C-alpha positions as a Markdown table, in Angstrom:
| # | Residue | x | y | z |
|---|---|---|---|---|
| 1 | Met | 24.2 | 36.5 | 17.8 |
| 2 | Thr | 27.6 | 38.3 | 17.0 |
| 3 | Thr | 29.3 | 35.5 | 18.8 |
| 4 | Asn | 28.0 | 32.8 | 16.4 |
| 5 | Thr | 28.7 | 35.1 | 13.3 |
| 6 | Asn | 32.3 | 35.5 | 14.2 |
| 7 | Phe | 32.8 | 31.8 | 15.0 |
| 8 | Ala | 31.3 | 31.0 | 11.6 |
| 9 | Gln | 33.8 | 33.3 | 10.1 |
| 10 | Val | 36.7 | 31.8 | 12.0 |
| 11 | Gly | 35.5 | 28.5 | 10.6 |
| 12 | Thr | 35.6 | 29.8 | 7.1 |
| 13 | His | 39.3 | 31.4 | 7.4 |
| 14 | Arg | 40.7 | 28.1 | 8.6 |
| 15 | Gln | 39.3 | 26.0 | 5.5 |
| 16 | Lys | 41.1 | 27.9 | 2.9 |
| 17 | Pro | 41.3 | 26.1 | -0.6 |
| 18 | Phe | 44.4 | 24.6 | -1.6 |
| 19 | Pro | 46.0 | 27.2 | -3.8 |
| 20 | Phe | 46.7 | 24.9 | -6.9 |
| 21 | Ser | 44.5 | 22.7 | -9.2 |
| 22 | Leu | 44.6 | 18.8 | -9.6 |
| 23 | Lys | 46.3 | 19.4 | -13.0 |
| 24 | Gln | 48.7 | 22.1 | -11.9 |
| 25 | Arg | 49.9 | 19.7 | -9.1 |
| 26 | Leu | 50.5 | 17.1 | -11.3 |
| 27 | Tyr | 52.6 | 19.2 | -13.5 |
| 28 | Leu | 54.6 | 20.5 | -10.3 |
| 29 | Ile | 55.2 | 16.8 | -9.6 |
| 30 | Ala | 56.3 | 15.9 | -13.0 |
| 31 | Glu | 58.9 | 18.9 | -13.2 |
| 32 | Ala | 60.0 | 18.0 | -9.8 |
| 33 | Ile | 61.0 | 14.5 | -10.9 |
| 34 | Gly | 62.1 | 15.2 | -14.2 |
| 35 | Ile | 59.4 | 13.9 | -16.3 |
| 36 | Lys | 58.3 | 16.0 | -19.3 |
| 37 | Thr | 54.7 | 17.1 | -19.7 |
| 38 | Ser | 54.1 | 15.2 | -23.0 |
| 39 | Val | 55.2 | 11.9 | -21.3 |
| 40 | Leu | 53.1 | 12.4 | -18.3 |
| 41 | Leu | 50.0 | 13.2 | -20.3 |
| 42 | Phe | 50.7 | 10.1 | -22.2 |
| 43 | Leu | 50.8 | 8.1 | -19.2 |
| 44 | Leu | 47.7 | 9.4 | -17.7 |
| 45 | Leu | 45.7 | 8.8 | -21.0 |
| 46 | Leu | 47.2 | 5.1 | -20.9 |
| 47 | Ile | 46.0 | 4.4 | -17.3 |
| 48 | Ala | 42.5 | 5.8 | -18.3 |
| 49 | Leu | 42.2 | 3.7 | -21.4 |
| 50 | Ile | 43.2 | 0.6 | -19.4 |
| 51 | Phe | 40.6 | 1.3 | -16.8 |
| 52 | Ala | 38.0 | 2.0 | -19.1 |
| 53 | Leu | 38.7 | -1.2 | -21.2 |
| 54 | Ala | 38.6 | -3.3 | -18.1 |
| 55 | Asn | 35.2 | -1.8 | -17.1 |
| 56 | Ala | 33.8 | -2.3 | -20.5 |
| 57 | Ala | 35.1 | -5.9 | -20.2 |
| 58 | Arg | 33.2 | -6.6 | -16.7 |
| 59 | Ala | 30.2 | -5.0 | -18.2 |
| 60 | Gln | 29.9 | -7.2 | -21.1 |
| 61 | Ser | 31.1 | -10.4 | -19.1 |
| 62 | Ala | 28.4 | -10.3 | -16.4 |
| 63 | Pro | 24.9 | -8.8 | -16.0 |
| 64 | Gln | 24.5 | -5.4 | -13.7 |
| 65 | Pro | 23.2 | -6.7 | -10.1 |
| 66 | Asp | 19.8 | -5.2 | -10.9 |
| 67 | Glu | 19.7 | -7.6 | -13.9 |
| 68 | Lys | 20.6 | -10.4 | -11.9 |
| 69 | Leu | 18.0 | -9.7 | -9.1 |
| 70 | Gln | 15.3 | -9.0 | -11.9 |
| 71 | Ala | 16.0 | -12.4 | -13.6 |
| 72 | Lys | 16.1 | -14.1 | -10.2 |
| 73 | Ala | 12.6 | -12.4 | -9.3 |
| 74 | Lys | 11.2 | -13.4 | -12.3 |
| 75 | Glu | 11.9 | -17.0 | -11.5 |
| 76 | Leu | 10.7 | -16.8 | -8.2 |
| 77 | His | 7.4 | -15.3 | -9.2 |
| 78 | Lys | 7.0 | -18.5 | -11.3 |
| 79 | Lys | 7.1 | -20.7 | -8.4 |
| 80 | Ile | 5.1 | -18.6 | -5.8 |
| 81 | Ile | 1.8 | -17.1 | -5.4 |
| 82 | Val | 2.1 | -13.3 | -5.8 |
| 83 | Phe | -1.2 | -11.8 | -4.4 |
| 84 | Asp | -2.0 | -8.3 | -3.8 |
| 85 | Ser | -4.4 | -7.9 | -1.1 |
| 86 | His | -6.1 | -4.6 | -2.0 |
| 87 | Val | -6.9 | -3.0 | -5.4 |
| 88 | Asp | -9.7 | -0.7 | -6.1 |
| 89 | Val | -11.3 | -0.7 | -9.8 |
| 90 | Pro | -12.6 | 2.7 | -11.2 |
| 91 | Leu | -16.4 | 3.1 | -11.9 |
| 92 | Asp | -15.3 | 3.1 | -15.6 |
| 93 | Phe | -13.3 | 0.2 | -15.8 |
| 94 | Gly | -14.1 | -2.0 | -18.8 |
| 95 | Gly | -14.6 | 1.3 | -20.8 |
| 96 | Pro | -12.3 | 2.4 | -23.8 |
| 97 | Gly | -8.7 | 2.3 | -22.6 |
| 98 | Leu | -9.6 | 0.7 | -19.4 |
| 99 | Glu | -10.7 | -3.0 | -20.5 |
| 100 | Ala | -9.4 | -5.8 | -18.3 |
| 101 | Thr | -7.4 | -7.1 | -21.3 |
| 102 | Thr | -5.7 | -4.0 | -22.5 |
| 103 | Asp | -2.6 | -2.4 | -21.1 |
| 104 | Gly | -4.4 | 0.9 | -20.5 |
| 105 | Lys | -4.5 | 3.7 | -18.1 |
| 106 | Ser | -5.7 | 1.4 | -15.2 |
| 107 | Gln | -2.9 | 0.5 | -12.5 |
| 108 | Phe | -4.4 | -3.0 | -12.6 |
| 109 | Asp | -5.4 | -4.8 | -15.7 |
| 110 | Leu | -4.5 | -8.5 | -16.7 |
| 111 | Val | -2.0 | -7.6 | -19.0 |
| 112 | Lys | -0.1 | -5.8 | -16.4 |
| 113 | Ala | -0.4 | -8.3 | -13.7 |
| 114 | Asn | 0.9 | -10.8 | -16.4 |
| 115 | Lys | 4.0 | -8.7 | -17.0 |
| 116 | Gly | 4.7 | -8.4 | -13.4 |
| 117 | Gly | 4.2 | -12.0 | -12.5 |
| 118 | Leu | 1.2 | -11.3 | -10.1 |
| 119 | Lys | -1.1 | -14.2 | -9.9 |
| 120 | Gly | -4.1 | -12.9 | -7.8 |
| 121 | Ala | -5.7 | -9.8 | -5.8 |
| 122 | Ala | -8.5 | -8.7 | -3.7 |
| 123 | Leu | -10.6 | -6.3 | -5.8 |
| 124 | Ala | -12.4 | -4.1 | -3.7 |
| 125 | Val | -16.3 | -3.1 | -3.7 |
| 126 | Phe | -15.2 | 0.6 | -2.4 |
| 127 | Val | -17.3 | 3.7 | -2.3 |
| 128 | Gly | -16.0 | 6.4 | -0.6 |
| 129 | Gln | -17.9 | 8.2 | 2.2 |
| 130 | Gly | -20.1 | 10.7 | 1.7 |
| 131 | Leu | -22.4 | 13.1 | 3.7 |
| 132 | Arg | -25.0 | 10.6 | 5.1 |
| 133 | Thr | -28.4 | 11.6 | 3.5 |
| 134 | Pro | -30.8 | 9.4 | 1.9 |
| 135 | Glu | -29.9 | 10.5 | -1.8 |
| 136 | Asn | -26.4 | 10.0 | -1.2 |
| 137 | Leu | -26.7 | 6.6 | 0.3 |
| 138 | Ala | -28.9 | 5.4 | -2.5 |
| 139 | Gln | -26.0 | 6.7 | -4.8 |
| 140 | Ser | -23.5 | 4.8 | -2.6 |
| 141 | Lys | -25.6 | 1.6 | -3.1 |
| 142 | Ala | -25.7 | 2.0 | -6.8 |
| 143 | Asp | -22.0 | 2.5 | -7.1 |
| 144 | Ala | -21.2 | -0.6 | -4.9 |
| 145 | Glu | -23.5 | -2.6 | -7.3 |
| 146 | Lys | -21.6 | -1.2 | -10.4 |
| 147 | Lys | -18.2 | -2.2 | -8.9 |
| 148 | His | -19.5 | -5.6 | -7.8 |
| 149 | Gln | -20.5 | -6.0 | -11.5 |
| 150 | Ile | -17.2 | -4.9 | -12.8 |
| 151 | Ile | -15.1 | -7.1 | -10.5 |
| 152 | Thr | -17.4 | -10.3 | -11.2 |
| 153 | Gly | -17.5 | -9.4 | -15.1 |
| 154 | Ile | -13.6 | -9.6 | -15.2 |
| 155 | Ala | -13.8 | -13.2 | -14.5 |
| 156 | Lys | -17.1 | -14.0 | -16.3 |
| 157 | Asn | -16.0 | -12.2 | -19.5 |
| 158 | His | -12.4 | -13.8 | -19.4 |
| 159 | Thr | -12.9 | -17.2 | -18.4 |
| 160 | Asp | -9.8 | -18.3 | -20.1 |
| 161 | Arg | -7.9 | -15.8 | -18.1 |
| 162 | Ala | -9.3 | -15.1 | -14.7 |
| 163 | Ala | -11.6 | -16.9 | -12.3 |
| 164 | Leu | -13.3 | -16.0 | -9.0 |
| 165 | Ala | -11.9 | -17.3 | -5.7 |
| 166 | Tyr | -14.1 | -17.9 | -2.7 |
| 167 | Thr | -11.3 | -19.4 | -0.6 |
| 168 | Pro | -7.6 | -19.8 | -0.1 |
| 169 | Asp | -7.8 | -23.4 | -2.0 |
| 170 | Asp | -9.8 | -21.7 | -4.8 |
| 171 | Val | -6.7 | -19.4 | -5.3 |
| 172 | Arg | -4.0 | -21.9 | -5.4 |
| 173 | Arg | -6.1 | -24.1 | -7.8 |
| 174 | Ile | -6.8 | -21.2 | -10.2 |
| 175 | Val | -3.3 | -20.0 | -10.2 |
| 176 | Lys | -2.2 | -23.7 | -11.0 |
| 177 | Glu | -4.5 | -23.5 | -13.8 |
| 178 | Gly | -2.5 | -20.7 | -15.2 |
| 179 | Lys | -5.2 | -18.1 | -14.5 |
| 180 | Phe | -5.6 | -15.1 | -12.4 |
| 181 | Ala | -7.3 | -15.3 | -9.1 |
| 182 | Ile | -9.8 | -12.7 | -8.1 |
| 183 | Val | -11.3 | -12.4 | -4.5 |
| 184 | Glu | -13.9 | -9.9 | -4.0 |
| 185 | Ser | -13.5 | -7.8 | -1.0 |
| 186 | Phe | -15.7 | -4.7 | 0.4 |
| 187 | Leu | -14.2 | -1.6 | 1.6 |
| 188 | Asn | -16.7 | 1.0 | 3.8 |
| 189 | Ala | -19.7 | -0.4 | 5.1 |
| 190 | Trp | -21.8 | 2.7 | 4.5 |
| 191 | Pro | -23.3 | 1.6 | 1.4 |
| 192 | Leu | -25.2 | -1.0 | 3.7 |
| 193 | Gly | -27.0 | 1.7 | 5.5 |
| 194 | Gly | -27.5 | 0.0 | 9.2 |
| 195 | Asp | -28.7 | -3.4 | 8.1 |
| 196 | Leu | -26.7 | -6.4 | 9.6 |
| 197 | Ala | -28.3 | -8.7 | 7.1 |
| 198 | Gln | -26.4 | -7.0 | 4.3 |
| 199 | Leu | -23.3 | -8.9 | 5.2 |
| 200 | Asp | -25.1 | -12.3 | 4.6 |
| 201 | Glu | -26.3 | -10.8 | 1.2 |
| 202 | Trp | -23.0 | -9.8 | 0.1 |
| 203 | His | -21.2 | -13.0 | 1.4 |
| 204 | Arg | -23.7 | -14.8 | -0.8 |
| 205 | Arg | -22.6 | -12.6 | -3.7 |
| 206 | Gly | -18.9 | -13.3 | -3.1 |
| 207 | Val | -17.6 | -11.3 | -0.7 |
| 208 | Arg | -14.9 | -12.9 | 1.4 |
| 209 | Ile | -13.0 | -9.8 | 2.9 |
| 210 | Phe | -14.7 | -7.0 | 4.7 |
| 211 | Gly | -13.4 | -3.6 | 5.9 |
| 212 | Phe | -15.8 | -1.3 | 7.9 |
| 213 | Val | -14.7 | 2.2 | 7.1 |
| 214 | His | -12.7 | 4.5 | 5.1 |
| 215 | Ala | -12.1 | 8.2 | 5.5 |
| 216 | Gly | -14.9 | 9.5 | 7.6 |
| 217 | His | -17.0 | 7.9 | 10.3 |
| 218 | Asn | -20.2 | 6.0 | 9.4 |
| 219 | Glu | -22.9 | 4.0 | 11.2 |
| 220 | Trp | -20.7 | 1.0 | 12.2 |
| 221 | Thr | -17.3 | 2.6 | 13.4 |
| 222 | Asp | -15.2 | 5.5 | 13.8 |
| 223 | Ser | -12.5 | 6.1 | 11.3 |
| 224 | Ser | -8.8 | 6.6 | 11.7 |
| 225 | Arg | -9.2 | 9.7 | 9.4 |
| 226 | Pro | -12.5 | 11.7 | 10.4 |
| 227 | Ser | -13.7 | 13.7 | 7.7 |
| 228 | Lys | -14.0 | 17.5 | 8.9 |
| 229 | Pro | -15.4 | 18.5 | 5.3 |
| 230 | Leu | -18.3 | 16.0 | 6.3 |
| 231 | Gly | -18.7 | 17.4 | 9.7 |
| 232 | Asp | -17.1 | 14.7 | 11.8 |
| 233 | Arg | -15.7 | 15.1 | 15.1 |
| 234 | Pro | -12.8 | 13.2 | 16.5 |
| 235 | Glu | -15.2 | 10.6 | 17.6 |
| 236 | Glu | -18.5 | 9.5 | 16.9 |
| 237 | His | -18.7 | 6.3 | 18.8 |
| 238 | Gly | -15.8 | 5.7 | 20.6 |
| 239 | Gly | -14.6 | 2.8 | 18.6 |
| 240 | Leu | -16.9 | 0.4 | 17.1 |
| 241 | Ser | -20.7 | 1.3 | 17.4 |
| 242 | Pro | -23.2 | -1.3 | 18.6 |
| 243 | Leu | -24.0 | -2.1 | 15.0 |
| 244 | Gly | -20.2 | -2.8 | 14.3 |
| 245 | Lys | -19.7 | -4.8 | 17.3 |
| 246 | Gln | -22.6 | -7.1 | 16.1 |
| 247 | Ala | -20.9 | -7.0 | 12.8 |
| 248 | Val | -17.7 | -8.7 | 14.2 |
| 249 | Thr | -19.5 | -11.6 | 15.4 |
| 250 | Arg | -21.6 | -12.1 | 12.1 |
| 251 | Leu | -18.5 | -11.9 | 10.0 |
| 252 | Asn | -16.7 | -14.4 | 12.3 |
| 253 | Glu | -20.0 | -16.9 | 11.8 |
| 254 | Leu | -19.8 | -16.4 | 7.8 |
| 255 | Gly | -16.0 | -17.0 | 7.8 |
| 256 | Val | -15.4 | -13.4 | 6.1 |
| 257 | Leu | -11.9 | -12.1 | 6.9 |
| 258 | Ile | -12.2 | -8.8 | 8.9 |
| 259 | Asp | -10.1 | -6.0 | 7.4 |
| 260 | Val | -8.8 | -3.6 | 10.2 |
| 261 | Ser | -7.3 | -0.9 | 7.9 |
| 262 | Gln | -8.8 | 2.4 | 8.2 |
| 263 | Leu | -10.3 | 1.7 | 11.7 |
| 264 | Ser | -9.7 | 4.2 | 14.6 |
| 265 | Thr | -7.4 | 2.8 | 17.3 |
| 266 | Lys | -10.3 | 2.3 | 19.6 |
| 267 | Ala | -12.3 | 0.4 | 17.0 |
| 268 | Phe | -9.1 | -1.6 | 15.9 |
| 269 | Phe | -9.0 | -2.7 | 19.7 |
| 270 | Asp | -12.8 | -3.3 | 20.0 |
| 271 | Thr | -12.3 | -5.6 | 16.7 |
| 272 | Leu | -9.5 | -7.4 | 18.3 |
| 273 | Lys | -11.3 | -7.9 | 21.7 |
| 274 | Leu | -14.4 | -9.4 | 19.9 |
| 275 | Thr | -13.1 | -11.4 | 17.1 |
| 276 | Lys | -12.8 | -15.0 | 17.4 |
| 277 | Ala | -10.7 | -15.2 | 14.1 |
| 278 | Pro | -7.3 | -13.8 | 12.7 |
| 279 | Val | -7.8 | -10.4 | 11.2 |
| 280 | Ala | -5.9 | -8.5 | 8.3 |
| 281 | Ala | -4.9 | -4.9 | 7.7 |
| 282 | Thr | -5.3 | -5.2 | 4.2 |
| 283 | His | -3.7 | -1.9 | 3.1 |
| 284 | Ser | -1.8 | -0.2 | 6.1 |
| 285 | Gly | 1.5 | 1.3 | 6.9 |
| 286 | Val | 3.6 | 1.5 | 10.1 |
| 287 | Arg | 3.2 | 4.5 | 12.5 |
| 288 | Gly | 6.7 | 3.8 | 14.0 |
| 289 | Leu | 8.1 | 5.2 | 10.8 |
| 290 | Val | 5.4 | 7.7 | 9.6 |
| 291 | Asp | 3.2 | 9.5 | 12.2 |
| 292 | Ala | -0.2 | 9.0 | 10.2 |
| 293 | Thr | -3.1 | 8.2 | 12.0 |
| 294 | Arg | -4.0 | 5.7 | 9.2 |
| 295 | Asn | -0.8 | 3.7 | 10.1 |
| 296 | Leu | -0.7 | 1.1 | 12.6 |
| 297 | Asn | 1.4 | 2.1 | 15.9 |
| 298 | Asp | 3.6 | -0.4 | 17.5 |
| 299 | Glu | 1.0 | -1.4 | 20.3 |
| 300 | Glu | -1.7 | -2.3 | 17.3 |
| 301 | Leu | 1.3 | -4.3 | 15.5 |
| 302 | Leu | 1.9 | -6.4 | 18.6 |
| 303 | Ala | -1.8 | -7.0 | 19.2 |
| 304 | Leu | -2.2 | -7.9 | 15.5 |
| 305 | Lys | 0.6 | -10.7 | 16.0 |
| 306 | Ala | -1.1 | -11.9 | 19.3 |
| 307 | Asn | -4.5 | -12.3 | 17.3 |
| 308 | Gly | -2.4 | -14.4 | 14.6 |
| 309 | Gly | -3.3 | -11.5 | 11.9 |
| 310 | Val | -1.2 | -9.9 | 9.4 |
| 311 | Ile | -0.4 | -6.2 | 8.2 |
| 312 | Gln | -0.3 | -5.9 | 4.4 |
| 313 | Ile | 2.0 | -2.9 | 3.8 |
| 314 | Val | 0.6 | -0.3 | 1.3 |
| 315 | Ala | 2.5 | 1.2 | -1.5 |
| 316 | Phe | 0.8 | 4.5 | -0.8 |
| 317 | Ser | 3.1 | 7.5 | -0.7 |
| 318 | Ala | 1.3 | 9.5 | 2.1 |
| 319 | Tyr | 2.0 | 6.6 | 4.5 |
| 320 | Leu | 5.6 | 5.9 | 3.7 |
| 321 | Arg | 7.2 | 9.2 | 4.0 |
| 322 | Pro | 6.1 | 12.2 | 5.7 |
| 323 | Asn | 4.7 | 15.2 | 3.8 |
| 324 | Pro | 7.3 | 18.2 | 3.5 |
| 325 | Pro | 6.6 | 21.1 | 6.2 |
| 326 | Glu | 5.6 | 23.6 | 3.8 |
| 327 | Val | 3.0 | 21.1 | 2.5 |
| 328 | Val | 1.8 | 20.6 | 6.3 |
| 329 | Ala | 1.7 | 24.5 | 6.6 |
| 330 | Gln | -0.5 | 24.8 | 3.6 |
| 331 | His | -3.0 | 22.2 | 4.8 |
| 332 | Lys | -3.1 | 24.0 | 8.0 |
| 333 | Ala | -3.9 | 27.2 | 6.5 |
| 334 | Leu | -6.4 | 25.7 | 4.3 |
| 335 | Ala | -8.2 | 24.0 | 7.0 |
| 336 | Lys | -8.5 | 27.3 | 8.7 |
| 337 | Glu | -9.7 | 29.1 | 5.8 |
| 338 | Tyr | -12.7 | 26.5 | 5.3 |
| 339 | Gly | -13.3 | 26.6 | 9.2 |
| 340 | Leu | -12.1 | 23.1 | 9.7 |
| 341 | Asp | -9.3 | 23.7 | 12.1 |
| 342 | Gly | -11.4 | 22.8 | 15.1 |
| 343 | Asp | -13.0 | 19.7 | 16.7 |
| 344 | Thr | -16.3 | 20.8 | 15.9 |
| 345 | Pro | -16.3 | 21.4 | 12.2 |
| 346 | Ala | -19.6 | 22.2 | 10.2 |
| 347 | Ala | -20.1 | 20.1 | 7.1 |
| 348 | Leu | -19.1 | 21.9 | 3.9 |
| 349 | Thr | -21.6 | 22.3 | 1.2 |
| 350 | Pro | -20.8 | 19.8 | -2.1 |
| 351 | Glu | -19.3 | 22.8 | -3.7 |
| 352 | Arg | -16.9 | 23.9 | -1.1 |
| 353 | Arg | -16.0 | 20.4 | -0.2 |
| 354 | Ala | -15.1 | 19.8 | -3.7 |
| 355 | Glu | -13.1 | 23.1 | -3.8 |
| 356 | Tyr | -11.4 | 22.2 | -0.6 |
| 357 | Thr | -10.3 | 18.7 | -1.9 |
| 358 | Lys | -9.1 | 20.2 | -5.2 |
| 359 | Arg | -6.9 | 22.7 | -3.2 |
| 360 | Tyr | -5.9 | 20.1 | -0.7 |
| 361 | Tyr | -4.5 | 17.7 | -3.6 |
| 362 | Ala | -3.0 | 20.6 | -5.6 |
| 363 | Ala | -0.7 | 21.3 | -2.5 |
| 364 | Leu | 0.6 | 17.8 | -2.8 |
| 365 | Ala | 0.9 | 17.6 | -6.4 |
| 366 | Pro | 4.8 | 18.8 | -6.5 |
| 367 | Val | 5.7 | 16.3 | -3.7 |
| 368 | Pro | 7.6 | 13.4 | -5.4 |
| 369 | Lys | 6.3 | 9.9 | -4.7 |
| 370 | Ala | 7.7 | 7.6 | -2.1 |
| 371 | Thr | 10.3 | 5.2 | -3.4 |
| 372 | Leu | 10.3 | 1.5 | -3.5 |
| 373 | Ala | 13.2 | 1.5 | -0.7 |
| 374 | Gln | 10.7 | 3.4 | 1.5 |
| 375 | Leu | 8.2 | 0.7 | 0.9 |
| 376 | Val | 10.7 | -2.0 | 1.9 |
| 377 | Asp | 11.7 | 0.0 | 4.6 |
| 378 | Gln | 8.2 | -0.2 | 6.2 |
| 379 | Ile | 8.4 | -4.2 | 5.5 |
| 380 | Asp | 11.6 | -4.6 | 7.3 |
| 381 | Tyr | 10.4 | -2.5 | 10.3 |
| 382 | Ala | 7.1 | -4.8 | 10.5 |
| 383 | Val | 9.2 | -7.8 | 10.3 |
| 384 | Lys | 11.8 | -6.9 | 12.9 |
| 385 | Lys | 8.9 | -5.9 | 15.3 |
| 386 | Ile | 6.3 | -8.8 | 14.6 |
| 387 | Gly | 7.9 | -11.4 | 12.5 |
| 388 | Val | 8.0 | -12.2 | 8.7 |
| 389 | Asp | 4.8 | -14.5 | 9.6 |
| 390 | His | 2.6 | -11.5 | 10.1 |
| 391 | Val | 3.6 | -9.2 | 7.3 |
| 392 | Gly | 2.4 | -8.9 | 3.6 |
| 393 | Ile | 2.3 | -6.6 | 0.5 |
| 394 | Ala | -0.4 | -4.5 | -0.9 |
| 395 | Ser | -0.7 | -1.7 | -3.6 |
| 396 | Asp | -4.1 | 0.2 | -3.2 |
| 397 | Phe | -3.6 | 1.0 | -6.9 |
| 398 | Asn | -6.4 | 2.9 | -8.7 |
| 399 | His | -7.1 | 4.8 | -5.4 |
| 400 | Gly | -3.7 | 6.6 | -4.4 |
| 401 | Gly | -1.4 | 3.6 | -4.5 |
| 402 | Gly | 2.0 | 3.5 | -6.4 |
| 403 | Val | 5.3 | 4.4 | -5.8 |
| 404 | Thr | 8.7 | 5.1 | -7.6 |
| 405 | Gly | 9.6 | 1.5 | -8.9 |
| 406 | Trp | 6.1 | 0.1 | -8.4 |
| 407 | Lys | 3.8 | 2.2 | -10.3 |
| 408 | Asp | 1.6 | -0.3 | -11.4 |
| 409 | Glu | 1.0 | -4.0 | -11.4 |
| 410 | Ser | 3.5 | -4.6 | -14.4 |
| 411 | Glu | 6.4 | -3.5 | -12.0 |
| 412 | Ala | 5.6 | -6.0 | -9.2 |
| 413 | Leu | 8.9 | -7.9 | -9.9 |
| 414 | Asn | 10.8 | -4.8 | -8.7 |
| 415 | Val | 9.2 | -5.3 | -5.2 |
| 416 | Thr | 10.7 | -8.8 | -4.9 |
| 417 | Ala | 14.1 | -7.9 | -6.5 |
| 418 | Glu | 14.6 | -5.2 | -3.7 |
| 419 | Leu | 13.4 | -8.0 | -1.2 |
| 420 | Leu | 16.1 | -10.1 | -2.6 |
| 421 | Arg | 18.9 | -7.4 | -2.4 |
| 422 | Arg | 17.9 | -7.0 | 1.2 |
| 423 | Gly | 18.8 | -10.6 | 2.0 |
| 424 | Tyr | 15.1 | -12.0 | 2.2 |
| 425 | Ser | 15.1 | -16.0 | 1.5 |
| 426 | Glu | 12.7 | -17.0 | -1.1 |
| 427 | Ser | 10.6 | -18.7 | 1.4 |
| 428 | Asp | 10.2 | -15.4 | 3.2 |
| 429 | Ile | 9.3 | -13.6 | 0.2 |
| 430 | Ala | 6.7 | -16.2 | -0.5 |
| 431 | Lys | 5.2 | -15.5 | 2.7 |
| 432 | Leu | 5.1 | -11.9 | 2.3 |
| 433 | Trp | 3.9 | -12.0 | -1.3 |
| 434 | Gly | 0.7 | -14.1 | -0.4 |
| 435 | Gly | 1.6 | -17.1 | 1.7 |
| 436 | Asn | 0.8 | -15.2 | 5.0 |
| 437 | Phe | -2.5 | -13.5 | 3.8 |
| 438 | Leu | -3.9 | -16.9 | 2.5 |
| 439 | Arg | -3.0 | -18.6 | 5.7 |
| 440 | Val | -4.9 | -15.9 | 7.7 |
| 441 | Trp | -8.0 | -16.0 | 5.4 |
| 442 | Gly | -7.9 | -19.6 | 6.0 |
| 443 | Lys | -8.0 | -19.6 | 9.5 |
| 444 | Ala | -10.9 | -17.0 | 9.5 |
| 445 | Gln | -12.9 | -19.3 | 7.1 |
| 446 | Glu | -12.3 | -22.3 | 9.7 |
| 447 | Val | -13.7 | -20.2 | 12.5 |
| 448 | Gly | -16.9 | -19.8 | 10.2 |
| 449 | Lys | -17.1 | -23.4 | 9.7 |
| 450 | Gln | -16.9 | -24.3 | 13.4 |
| 451 | Ser | -19.5 | -21.9 | 13.9 |
| 452 | Ser | -21.7 | -23.4 | 11.3 |
| 453 | Arg | -21.0 | -26.7 | 12.8 |
| 454 | Lys | -21.9 | -25.7 | 16.5 |
| 455 | Gln | -25.3 | -24.1 | 15.0 |
| 456 | Leu | -26.3 | -27.3 | 13.2 |
| 457 | Ser | -25.4 | -29.5 | 16.6 |
| 458 | Arg | -28.0 | -27.1 | 18.4 |
| 459 | Lys | -30.6 | -27.9 | 16.0 |
């Protein structure tokens, strides 16, 4: 320790500051060459004025680079389908201040979509995982039904501005008509209970994208984020459950696009082993940059490419930048306090679970959101790893999504401007913003059509 301290002191002594200020040095130079102080000051002021006038002229004669990129992004959005593959809707959407045609509190509405040049989105029937009791299951079903009514209601109540899309061609047609294309997705199979036939029912009602799980295991699969407050162990099924494996086959037959976001790694590979259609990670990050279990690792990315699928990089801060060490420490201490630091936690009571959740997110409150640059860093990483044909963009708005620079759908142009700044071509941006996703969804539907034809030929 003494040696290190002395070494530091020696370094300090070797870096003494220059004894004169810049102003004093200029005066010394002027005196040495015989220039009067007043003349020197006049010359300095004249030079400063010339630079100021030149800068002002440049600023007036040409827009700033950001303005140029924004203008280019705006023109590009007019020509391509800008599609957000995962958006949530709150249960009170449509109420005061949350109307679809009002620029209100929601991160998504038709007004914000128009401002940002967004042409369509997958709106999710999403219900978070709860303790698996009959009462909670009944409530989850009611919540899923309410979200279905909200999503379909946007199109039904605003036929001049929006329409439901059941195929990629529907999306293209609706956009061509100048309307917003709504695709209904489903995230977290818990409200379906253990009933495989519910997949057919929700497909009949319009769902075209299906994700098995959210935070916490369910009857269908293991989650990438076991919920210790709900009593989850690291694994429940060791991947997909037998029900989940049957679901992959049935979803392929229906032509429903399988969403592999949120699956555990084992469940992810179970799905890719069983599926006959390409899949999509509709709202995921990359683990090569941020070590979060919800993000896809390099092996998963390469497998997704081999499957012909696509990863939609999500604008969710927790998966775009690591939490500061002090927050990680707070979360560990909190888990220990609530008895959640082992692999066999006991489920918390509803009151204790709410208290834990409140304190967990309170620790995150001071942490700045991720930036738009960090979002595009992940897009860059995925493009370099698996190619631009297998990468897309998602927000996860209204459920934690949003970064500095893309806080809601009105700022979607900023994403495009950043992609342009980094040198992405217009054709590649068209792929990232929806082209790839629509292609993969279309291939999943083609597998469904082939399955239907085979079934008919057997009759």
